[in-house]
C-alpha positions in Angstrom: -6.0 12.2 12.1 -4.8 13.4 8.7 -2.9 11.4 6.1 -0.4 13.1 3.9 0.2 11.3 0.6 3.8 11.7 -0.6 4.8 10.4 -4.1 8.4 9.4 -4.4 10.7 7.4 -6.7 9.0 6.2 -9.9 5.7 5.1 -8.5 6.0 4.6 -4.7 4.0 6.2 -2.0 5.2 7.3 1.5 2.6 8.5 4.0 2.7 10.8 7.0 -0.1 10.2 9.5 -0.5 13.4 11.5 -2.2 13.8 14.9 -3.7 17.3 14.5 -4.0 17.8 18.2 -0.4 17.2 19.2 1.3 17.7 15.8 3.1 14.4 16.2 3.4 12.2 13.2 3.9 8.6 12.1 5.6 7.8 8.7 4.6 4.8 6.7 7.3 3.3 4.4 9.9 6.0 4.6 11.8 5.3 1.4 13.2 8.8 0.7 14.4 10.6 3.9 15.2 13.9 2.2 11.7 14.3 0.8 10.1 13.2 4.1 12.1 15.7 6.1 10.9 18.5 3.8 7.3 17.5 4.3 7.8 17.2 8.0 9.3 20.8 8.2 6.5 22.2 6.0 3.8 20.6 8.1 5.3 21.7 11.4 5.1 18.2 12.9 7.4 15.9 15.0 8.2 12.5 13.6 7.6 9.9 16.4 7.6 6.5 14.6 8.0 4.8 11.3 5.8 1.9 10.3 7.5 -0.3 7.6 5.4 -2.8 5.7 8.3 -4.8 4.4 12.1 -4.9 3.8 12.3 -3.9 0.2 14.5 -0.9 -0.1 11.9 1.2 -2.0 9.9 1.0 1.3 12.6 1.5 3.9 15.7 3.0 2.5 15.2 6.3 4.4 14.9 4.6 7.9 18.5 4.9 8.9 19.0 8.5 8.0 15.7 9.4 9.7 16.9 7.5 12.9 20.0 9.6 12.9 17.9 12.8 12.6 15.6 11.6 15.4 17.6 9.7 18.1 14.4 8.6 19.9 12.6 7.4 16.8 10.8 4.1 16.9 10.9 1.9 13.8 8.3 -0.8 13.6 8.2 -3.8 11.3 8.3 -7.7 11.2 11.6 -8.3 9.5 15.2 -7.9 10.8 16.2 -6.8 7.3 14.4 -3.5 7.8 16.9 -0.7 8.3 17.0 0.9 11.8 14.3 -1.5 13.2 13.7 -0.9 16.9 10.5 -2.8 17.5 9.6 -6.1 15.9 5.8 -6.5 15.7 3.5 -9.5 15.5 -0.1 -10.2 14.1 -2.8 -8.2 15.8 -0.4 -6.4 18.0 -1.7 -2.9 18.8 0.3 0.3 19.2 -0.8 3.6 20.5 0.4 7.1 19.7 -1.7 9.7 21.5 -5.2 9.2 20.2 -4.0 7.3 17.1 -4.3 3.5 17.3 -2.4 1.0 15.1 -3.2 -2.7 14.7 -0.5 -4.7 12.9 -1.8 -7.3 10.4 0.6 -10.0 9.3 0.1 -10.6 5.6 2.9 -12.7 4.2 3.1 -13.4 0.5 4.8 -10.5 -1.3 7.4 -11.0 1.3 7.5 -13.6 4.1 7.1 -11.0 6.8 4.9 -8.4 5.2 2.7 -6.3 7.6 -0.3 -4.1 6.9 -1.2 -1.4 9.4 -4.8 -0.7 10.3 -5.1 2.8 11.9 -7.9 4.7 13.5 -8.3 7.6 15.9 -10.1 7.7 19.2 -13.4 9.6 19.3 -13.2 10.5 15.7 -15.9 10.1 13.1 -13.5 9.8 10.2 -13.1 6.4 8.5 -10.2 4.3 9.5 -7.3 3.6 7.2 -5.2 0.5 6.2 -1.8 0.9 4.9 -1.4 -2.1 2.7 2.1 -1.8 1.3 2.5 -4.3 -1.5 -0.2 -6.7 -0.4 -3.4 -4.9 -1.7 -3.2 -2.3 -4.5 -6.1 -0.3 -5.9 -7.5 -2.7 -8.4 -4.9 -5.4 -7.8 -2.4 -7.1 -5.4 1.3 -7.6 -4.9 3.4 -10.2 -6.6 3.9 -13.5 -4.7 7.6 -13.2 -4.3 8.0 -15.1 -1.1 4.6 -16.7 -0.7 1.7 -18.6 -2.2 -1.8 -18.0 -3.6 -3.2 -19.5 -0.4 -1.5 -16.9 1.7 -2.7 -14.1 -0.5 -6.2 -15.4 -0.4 -6.1 -15.4 3.4 -4.5 -11.9 3.3 -7.2 -10.3 1.2 -10.3 -12.4 2.1 -9.8 -13.4 5.7 -7.8 -10.5 7.1 -8.3 -7.3 5.1 -11.9 -8.1 4.0 -12.9 -8.3 7.7 -12.0 -4.7 8.3 -14.9 -2.1 8.2 -16.0 -1.6 4.6 -15.5 2.2 4.8 -11.7 1.6 5.6 -9.6 3.8 3.3 -6.9 1.9 1.4 -3.5 3.5 1.1 -1.2 1.2 -0.9 2.5 1.2 -1.6 2.5 2.0 -5.3 0.7 3.9 -8.0 -0.3 1.2 -10.5 -4.0 1.7 -10.6 -4.4 2.2 -14.4 -2.4 -0.9 -15.2 -4.4 -2.9 -12.6 -7.7 -1.8 -13.9 -6.8 -2.5 -17.5 -6.2 -6.0 -16.4 -9.5 -6.0 -14.4 -11.3 -4.9 -17.5 -9.8 -7.9 -19.4 -11.1 -10.2 -16.6 -14.6 -8.6 -16.5 -15.2 -6.6 -19.7 -18.8 -6.0 -18.7 -18.1 -4.6 -15.1 -19.3 -1.1 -15.1 -17.5 -0.4 -11.9 -14.2 -1.3 -13.5 -15.0 0.9 -16.5 -15.9 3.9 -14.4 -12.9 3.6 -12.1 -10.5 3.2 -14.9 -11.8 6.3 -16.7 -11.4 8.2 -13.4 -7.9 6.8 -12.7 -6.7 7.7 -16.3 -7.8 11.3 -15.7 -6.0 11.4 -12.4 -2.9 10.0 -14.0 -3.0 12.5 -16.8 -2.8 15.3 -14.2 -0.1 13.5 -12.2 -2.5 13.1 -9.2 -2.7 10.1 -6.9 -5.4 7.6 -7.1 -5.1 6.8 -3.4 -7.1 6.2 -1.2 -9.8 3.8 -2.3 -12.0 2.0 0.2 -12.4 -1.7 0.9 -16.0 -1.5 -0.2 -14.9 -0.1 -3.6 -12.3 -2.8 -4.0 -14.9 -5.5 -3.8 -16.6 -3.8 -6.8 -13.7 -3.7 -9.3 -10.6 -5.6 -7.9 -10.5 -9.1 -9.4 -8.3 -10.4 -6.7 -11.1 -9.5 -4.2 -13.8 -10.9 -6.5 -12.5 -14.4 -6.8 -15.9 -15.9 -5.8 -17.7 -14.0 -8.6 -18.8 -16.3 -11.4 -17.4 -13.9 -14.1 -14.0 -14.0 -12.5 -14.1 -17.8 -12.1 -15.1 -18.2 -15.7 -12.2 -16.1 -16.9 -9.7 -18.2 -15.0 -11.3 -21.5 -15.7 -11.2 -22.3 -12.0 -13.8 -22.4 -9.2 -11.7 -23.1 -6.1 -10.9 -19.5 -4.6 -7.2 -20.3 -4.1 -6.9 -21.7 -7.6 -8.6 -18.6 -9.0 -6.2 -16.5 -7.0 -3.2 -18.3 -8.4 -4.5 -18.2 -12.0 -5.2 -14.5 -11.8 -1.7 -13.7 -10.5 -0.1 -15.7 -13.3 -2.2 -13.9 -15.9 -1.5 -10.5 -14.3 2.3 -11.3 -14.3 2.1 -12.0 -18.0 -0.2 -9.0 -18.8 1.3 -6.5 -21.2 3.2 -3.9 -19.3 3.2 -0.2 -20.4 6.4 0.9 -22.1 9.1 2.6 -19.9 8.8 6.3 -20.1 11.6 7.5 -18.0 15.3 7.5 -19.2 17.7 5.4 -17.1 19.5 8.4 -15.6 16.2 10.0 -14.5 15.1 6.8 -12.9 18.4 6.5 -11.0 18.1 10.1 -9.8 14.6 9.4 -8.5 15.6 6.1 -6.9 18.3 7.8 -4.9 16.1 10.9 -4.0 18.2 13.4 -5.9 15.1 15.1 -7.0 11.4 14.5 -6.7 8.9 13.9 -9.5 
């Protein structure tokens, strides 16, 4: 199993999970069909399915065009608002594509029907992967648009945290530098945060992705997965884990954002896939 990381739009990620034996592939969050078709052709693979984490257009806009291109394409997700949806999945449902296995993990909060996908390959020593959409980011988590702090606590600490610690994390957006700047504000003495931020800045300067991380790493520097740590609780002024989660999210929402760097026409062109960054 090989994961192809595809940068699209302003900061989104699509992924192509490739079975090296069969040359079949699964796409995750197919937002820009034109770009994905280019990668599919270059890799010489056949697209068999799409796994969609949630219904936001920057994660599923390409589904319908891809379904027209591949009439037998299966599109999996948990929300009827997902374009070209063929298979509605539920929590802990397992799918199989050759030697590639997928476990669907229901993680409502960013949206009410958000799904993460845990993927592993039979008889393969490589680490498994979780495609976390807008639930878990490197160094952060998604906004609570349609859910609560209690839900995000359960998502991160009772669902994702139970996966093998070596699991690779492939998230939906490139926002690592901003997340880690906030993490450093939360824990200014955390050496893991400092080291990861320095690394992420260097990657960002070279226009390189910071994905994947691992779940084990996230416990070292992601404040939203460190809510039981005394230093994080002291920063929020809370001790109950759910209240810590809620306080962190409010503080992160109000954290100073970097200035917009792309002119409006360029952002629009990227959004519609007219050209790629």
